[in-house]
Residue, then its C-alpha position, 0 to 999 in steps of 0.5 A: m911723235k913729233r921729233i925736234s932734230s934742231g939743237s935749239f928749241g923754244i917754248v912760248q905760252g900765252t892766255r887770251v879771253l876769247f869772249s865775254d858774251f854775257a855782257d852784251d847778249g852775244v851768241m854764245w850766251t843767247g844761243n842764237g847764231p854761229r856757236d864757234s869763236r876763232h882767234i889768231v895767235t901770232f908768235k913774236e918770233p917764228f919757229v923753224e917749222p910748225p910747233a906742237v901746240h896745246v890749248s886748254i880752257g883756263m877759265w869758263d863761266m857757263d850757265h848751270k841750267a843746261n849741259s856744259r858742252a865745249d870743244i877747244t882746239a888749235e887749227h892752222i898751225t904754222a911756224k908763225g902762229f895758229h888759230i884758237v877755235f872754241r865751239t859749243w852746241g845744243d842749249t849750252r850758254i857760255a858767258r865767257i871763256r879764257a884759253d891758255w896755250m903753249a907751243i913747243g918747237a925747233v928755233k934757229s940757233d945762233d950757230d945756224w948759218d944762212v948761206a945764200 
């Protein structure tokens, strides 16, 4: 369990189309080449420490002639941002994917003092 000891916490969320490979015969649609997609998300304001991040598929467009295989996760989470990583394998053909995400964590309060 992640405990937030700060009196102030922030919640930020976003959405991102990761790729539209059907438009230009990209690797996720053709099945040729690396079958992962990575995107960096940078928070507009940093958290005090790495937040809890949840990533989900908000929209998917997959070929119906093969099994639908998908893995989406957040990696390299820091106070300033994280990476969205989407993977597929086998004969799955994916036209496009949109990822939705949410980060929750401690933020600086107006009452916090920085004595240096």
